[in-house]
Biotite code that builds the C-alpha atoms (Angstrom):
import biotite.structure as struc

atoms = struc.array([
    struc.Atom([0.000, 0.000, 0.000], chain_id="A", res_id=1, res_name="MET", atom_name="CA", element="C"),
    struc.Atom([2.813, 2.416, 0.818], chain_id="A", res_id=2, res_name="SER", atom_name="CA", element="C"),
    struc.Atom([4.321, 1.924, -2.675], chain_id="A", res_id=3, res_name="MET", atom_name="CA", element="C"),
    struc.Atom([1.005, 2.930, -4.231], chain_id="A", res_id=4, res_name="LEU", atom_name="CA", element="C"),
    struc.Atom([0.875, 6.098, -2.137], chain_id="A", res_id=5, res_name="VAL", atom_name="CA", element="C"),
    struc.Atom([4.552, 6.734, -2.878], chain_id="A", res_id=6, res_name="PHE", atom_name="CA", element="C"),
    struc.Atom([3.815, 6.980, -6.645], chain_id="A", res_id=7, res_name="PHE", atom_name="CA", element="C"),
    struc.Atom([0.230, 8.202, -6.529], chain_id="A", res_id=8, res_name="PHE", atom_name="CA", element="C"),
    struc.Atom([0.692, 11.383, -4.454], chain_id="A", res_id=9, res_name="VAL", atom_name="CA", element="C"),
    struc.Atom([3.546, 12.847, -6.548], chain_id="A", res_id=10, res_name="PRO", atom_name="CA", element="C"),
    struc.Atom([1.683, 11.927, -9.742], chain_id="A", res_id=11, res_name="ALA", atom_name="CA", element="C"),
    struc.Atom([-1.452, 13.757, -8.588], chain_id="A", res_id=12, res_name="VAL", atom_name="CA", element="C"),
    struc.Atom([0.575, 16.788, -7.524], chain_id="A", res_id=13, res_name="ILE", atom_name="CA", element="C"),
    struc.Atom([2.389, 16.813, -10.870], chain_id="A", res_id=14, res_name="PHE", atom_name="CA", element="C"),
    struc.Atom([-0.819, 16.527, -12.899], chain_id="A", res_id=15, res_name="LEU", atom_name="CA", element="C"),
    struc.Atom([-2.722, 19.166, -10.913], chain_id="A", res_id=16, res_name="THR", atom_name="CA", element="C"),
    struc.Atom([0.006, 21.753, -10.370], chain_id="A", res_id=17, res_name="VAL", atom_name="CA", element="C"),
    struc.Atom([3.075, 21.328, -12.546], chain_id="A", res_id=18, res_name="VAL", atom_name="CA", element="C"),
    struc.Atom([1.588, 20.067, -15.830], chain_id="A", res_id=19, res_name="ALA", atom_name="CA", element="C"),
    struc.Atom([-0.973, 22.878, -16.303], chain_id="A", res_id=20, res_name="PRO", atom_name="CA", element="C"),
    struc.Atom([1.623, 25.566, -15.533], chain_id="A", res_id=21, res_name="ILE", atom_name="CA", element="C"),
    struc.Atom([4.085, 23.866, -17.852], chain_id="A", res_id=22, res_name="TRP", atom_name="CA", element="C"),
    struc.Atom([1.549, 23.723, -20.697], chain_id="A", res_id=23, res_name="LEU", atom_name="CA", element="C"),
    struc.Atom([0.460, 27.335, -20.215], chain_id="A", res_id=24, res_name="ILE", atom_name="CA", element="C"),
    struc.Atom([4.045, 28.609, -20.267], chain_id="A", res_id=25, res_name="LEU", atom_name="CA", element="C"),
    struc.Atom([4.917, 26.418, -23.261], chain_id="A", res_id=26, res_name="HIS", atom_name="CA", element="C"),
    struc.Atom([2.094, 27.716, -25.454], chain_id="A", res_id=27, res_name="TYR", atom_name="CA", element="C"),
    struc.Atom([2.563, 31.277, -24.197], chain_id="A", res_id=28, res_name="TRP", atom_name="CA", element="C"),
    struc.Atom([6.189, 31.282, -25.355], chain_id="A", res_id=29, res_name="THR", atom_name="CA", element="C"),
    struc.Atom([5.183, 29.649, -28.661], chain_id="A", res_id=30, res_name="ARG", atom_name="CA", element="C"),
    struc.Atom([2.630, 32.379, -29.362], chain_id="A", res_id=31, res_name="SER", atom_name="CA", element="C"),
    struc.Atom([5.182, 35.087, -28.557], chain_id="A", res_id=32, res_name="ARG", atom_name="CA", element="C"),
    struc.Atom([7.648, 33.551, -31.016], chain_id="A", res_id=33, res_name="GLN", atom_name="CA", element="C"),
    struc.Atom([5.069, 33.414, -33.803], chain_id="A", res_id=34, res_name="ASN", atom_name="CA", element="C"),
    struc.Atom([3.716, 36.966, -33.404], chain_id="A", res_id=35, res_name="LYS", atom_name="CA", element="C"),
    struc.Atom([5.539, 38.613, -36.298], chain_id="A", res_id=36, res_name="GLY", atom_name="CA", element="C"),
    struc.Atom([5.695, 37.806, -39.985], chain_id="A", res_id=37, res_name="LEU", atom_name="CA", element="C"),
    struc.Atom([8.429, 35.562, -41.276], chain_id="A", res_id=38, res_name="SER", atom_name="CA", element="C"),
    struc.Atom([10.854, 36.891, -43.884], chain_id="A", res_id=39, res_name="ASP", atom_name="CA", element="C"),
    struc.Atom([9.086, 34.917, -46.611], chain_id="A", res_id=40, res_name="GLU", atom_name="CA", element="C"),
    struc.Atom([5.653, 36.245, -45.580], chain_id="A", res_id=41, res_name="GLU", atom_name="CA", element="C"),
    struc.Atom([6.988, 39.795, -45.430], chain_id="A", res_id=42, res_name="ARG", atom_name="CA", element="C"),
    struc.Atom([8.480, 39.472, -48.932], chain_id="A", res_id=43, res_name="GLN", atom_name="CA", element="C"),
    struc.Atom([5.219, 38.036, -50.291], chain_id="A", res_id=44, res_name="THR", atom_name="CA", element="C"),
    struc.Atom([3.294, 40.939, -48.764], chain_id="A", res_id=45, res_name="LEU", atom_name="CA", element="C"),
    struc.Atom([5.667, 43.500, -50.261], chain_id="A", res_id=46, res_name="GLU", atom_name="CA", element="C"),
    struc.Atom([5.377, 41.829, -53.686], chain_id="A", res_id=47, res_name="ASP", atom_name="CA", element="C"),
    struc.Atom([1.582, 41.884, -53.472], chain_id="A", res_id=48, res_name="ALA", atom_name="CA", element="C"),
    struc.Atom([1.633, 45.567, -52.508], chain_id="A", res_id=49, res_name="LEU", atom_name="CA", element="C"),
    struc.Atom([3.861, 46.466, -55.452], chain_id="A", res_id=50, res_name="SER", atom_name="CA", element="C"),
    struc.Atom([1.581, 44.564, -57.847], chain_id="A", res_id=51, res_name="VAL", atom_name="CA", element="C"),
    struc.Atom([-1.455, 46.357, -56.386], chain_id="A", res_id=52, res_name="ALA", atom_name="CA", element="C"),
    struc.Atom([0.233, 49.748, -56.842], chain_id="A", res_id=53, res_name="GLU", atom_name="CA", element="C"),
    struc.Atom([1.088, 48.955, -60.486], chain_id="A", res_id=54, res_name="ARG", atom_name="CA", element="C"),
    struc.Atom([-2.480, 47.828, -61.146], chain_id="A", res_id=55, res_name="LEU", atom_name="CA", element="C"),
    struc.Atom([-3.820, 50.995, -59.526], chain_id="A", res_id=56, res_name="GLU", atom_name="CA", element="C"),
    struc.Atom([-1.646, 53.102, -61.854], chain_id="A", res_id=57, res_name="LYS", atom_name="CA", element="C"),
    struc.Atom([-2.853, 51.111, -64.863], chain_id="A", res_id=58, res_name="ARG", atom_name="CA", element="C"),
    struc.Atom([-6.503, 51.612, -63.930], chain_id="A", res_id=59, res_name="VAL", atom_name="CA", element="C"),
    struc.Atom([-5.911, 55.337, -63.469], chain_id="A", res_id=60, res_name="ALA", atom_name="CA", element="C"),
    struc.Atom([-4.236, 55.498, -66.900], chain_id="A", res_id=61, res_name="THR", atom_name="CA", element="C"),
    struc.Atom([-7.083, 53.589, -68.542], chain_id="A", res_id=62, res_name="LEU", atom_name="CA", element="C"),
    struc.Atom([-9.657, 55.865, -66.919], chain_id="A", res_id=63, res_name="GLU", atom_name="CA", element="C"),
    struc.Atom([-7.745, 58.908, -68.181], chain_id="A", res_id=64, res_name="THR", atom_name="CA", element="C"),
    struc.Atom([-7.704, 57.507, -71.716], chain_id="A", res_id=65, res_name="ILE", atom_name="CA", element="C"),
    struc.Atom([-11.404, 56.668, -71.569], chain_id="A", res_id=66, res_name="LEU", atom_name="CA", element="C"),
    struc.Atom([-12.217, 60.123, -70.213], chain_id="A", res_id=67, res_name="ASP", atom_name="CA", element="C"),
    struc.Atom([-10.359, 61.676, -73.148], chain_id="A", res_id=68, res_name="ALA", atom_name="CA", element="C"),
    struc.Atom([-11.862, 59.444, -75.848], chain_id="A", res_id=69, res_name="GLU", atom_name="CA", element="C"),
    struc.Atom([-15.377, 58.917, -74.438], chain_id="A", res_id=70, res_name="HIS", atom_name="CA", element="C"),
    struc.Atom([-16.209, 61.660, -71.927], chain_id="A", res_id=71, res_name="PRO", atom_name="CA", element="C"),
    struc.Atom([-19.485, 60.067, -70.775], chain_id="A", res_id=72, res_name="ASN", atom_name="CA", element="C"),
    struc.Atom([-18.314, 56.476, -70.515], chain_id="A", res_id=73, res_name="TRP", atom_name="CA", element="C"),
    struc.Atom([-19.088, 56.243, -66.800], chain_id="A", res_id=74, res_name="ARG", atom_name="CA", element="C"),
    struc.Atom([-22.653, 57.493, -67.025], chain_id="A", res_id=75, res_name="THR", atom_name="CA", element="C"),
    struc.Atom([-23.319, 55.595, -70.279], chain_id="A", res_id=76, res_name="ALA", atom_name="CA", element="C"),
    struc.Atom([-22.417, 52.318, -68.580], chain_id="A", res_id=77, res_name="ARG", atom_name="CA", element="C"),
    struc.Atom([-24.663, 53.108, -65.614], chain_id="A", res_id=78, res_name="GLU", atom_name="CA", element="C"),
    struc.Atom([-27.550, 53.976, -67.985], chain_id="A", res_id=79, res_name="ASP", atom_name="CA", element="C"),
    struc.Atom([-27.125, 50.660, -69.832], chain_id="A", res_id=80, res_name="ASP", atom_name="CA", element="C"),
    struc.Atom([-27.136, 48.821, -66.530], chain_id="A", res_id=81, res_name="TYR", atom_name="CA", element="C"),
    struc.Atom([-30.318, 50.561, -65.360], chain_id="A", res_id=82, res_name="ARG", atom_name="CA", element="C"),
    struc.Atom([-32.089, 49.725, -68.621], chain_id="A", res_id=83, res_name="ARG", atom_name="CA", element="C"),
    struc.Atom([-31.286, 46.048, -68.149], chain_id="A", res_id=84, res_name="GLY", atom_name="CA", element="C"),
    struc.Atom([-28.598, 45.789, -70.780], chain_id="A", res_id=85, res_name="GLY", atom_name="CA", element="C"),
    struc.Atom([-25.168, 44.328, -70.223], chain_id="A", res_id=86, res_name="SER", atom_name="CA", element="C"),
])
């Protein structure tokens, strides 16, 4: 009986006190390590931003050309849409 108590009491203390604290600290440090972006993620984000900026410039250029060639292109498209055309 004393051997059972010898192993049982420390096991219960470990599982109720030490293990939860250990798990909490482990995952807390993991989340702190993973807070920022990795170098690869940062580079991908910068590439996506540069593509978006180039596309924005292209759209602005196309709108300028359309404004010069067809001054009412915006309202004409809205009128077609309201009339049920495509």
